[in-house]
N, C-alpha and C positions, 0 to 999 in steps of 0.2 A: 289863494288868494300869495303872490311871492312877496317875501317882506323882501328889500332894503340893508343892503347890511347895513346904511348905520340909522340905522328904522328900530335895529336887536332892541334889546334890551339886554342890562348884562344877564335877565334870566332868560333869554333869548340864543343868544352868543355863546351860553355855556349850554346847552341844551344842540345848538346845530355844530358849538369844536369834540363835541364827545361825541353828537352822531358820525359822524363823516370819524374821528377818531376808535368806535366801537364796532364802525362795519370796516374798517378797512384792519384790522386784530385781525376778525371774527375772517378774514378773506386771507390773510395770509396765516392764517392760523390754520388751515386749511390743505393751505400748498404746503402747511410741514407737516402734518397729517392726516390726511385724506380721509376716509370712513374708517380706519382702524380701530383698530379696542375702542368704543365710541363710548362708555361708561370710566374708565378702563386707567393705569396709565402706559402712558406711553413712550415715553420718555424722552416724549421732545420738550424743546423748548425754543421762544419768540425772545432770541434777548438771557432775559437772566431769566423769564416765566414759564411756571411748568406747565402745560396746554395737553387739549385730548379734545373729542369731534362734540361730544356735549360742552368742551368749555364755549368750541369757539360761532359753535349756533348759542349759546346767551350772550354773548355777545354779540352774536347779529341780531337779536332782538330785544336785545339792549339800543343800540346803535341804532333800529328803524326806528323803536318811540322816540329818542329822542330828538330826531331827526323825525322825524312826524310836529310834535314840540311843540321845534323852534318855533315855525310859522307864527304861535299866540302865545304873545305875554300869562295869561297863563296858565295853555297844559303846560308849556314849560316847565311855570314854575310847579306844580302843584308834582312833574314829572321828576324832577331836579327833588324835591325835597322825598318823597314816595324812593324814589333809587334812593339817595344818600340815605334813606330808615333801614334800606334793603344789602345796600349791602354795608353797613355799619355790621346792619349779622352776619352777612355772610363772611364778617371777617373775624367775629368772631366766635365762628362755627366753625370759621378754620386755623384759628392755633387751637382752636382745643379739637382739630384730630376729627369736625364729628362729619363733612362736608366727602374724605378720605372718597370713600364709597361709589360718590360720581363725576364729582369736580380733579381733575390730575394737580394739586396744587399746590407751593415751596411762603417757606417764608416773601419772597418779593416777594409772588400774590401779593403776601395775605395786608401786606405795607398799600401794598398800590392799594384794595381795597378799604384800606376805607384811611385813607387821602382818595380816593373817589368819592367815597362819604362824606370825606368833610366840610368838600369843597362843590360839591352837589347842593349840603344841607344848605350851606354860605348861596351859594346862586338860587336857593331855595328859598329861601325868610331873605334874610339882611343885605342883601350885595341879588339879589333879581333889581332893583331898579335902580334907575341911577336920583344920583343924591335931590339933586334938584327938581325928582318928575312927581310932578302932581299925576294925582289920580283920576282927575278926567283927560291927562296925558298920557295916558293910557290906551 
């Protein structure tokens, strides 16, 4: 069932916006990298962010899940929380170079992963609902 934009909770709005953004980044990423060196360093950048085909697939999958989750408040909140925790972990692993064998990343990517984690965690917890919203209104 489609949800009108003004009927979305903040958790749903965030999931929808990030779903669209991550799908776009995945598609644009493939326009740059193609399928060569799937897990390797391609030397390609989308603005300042390094990427490879595996990174693009991850963006497409996350974007798709976020988009599907955006239709339901509780699903959006749960996905935001889960992806926020995952992005925090990916950010930490990336800073220590533990993802270099599969993801082509740089310091800009690590920073973006931490910002994505903070926003997703916020919209999965404290910022998930409108301040005046009662539980039965959801």
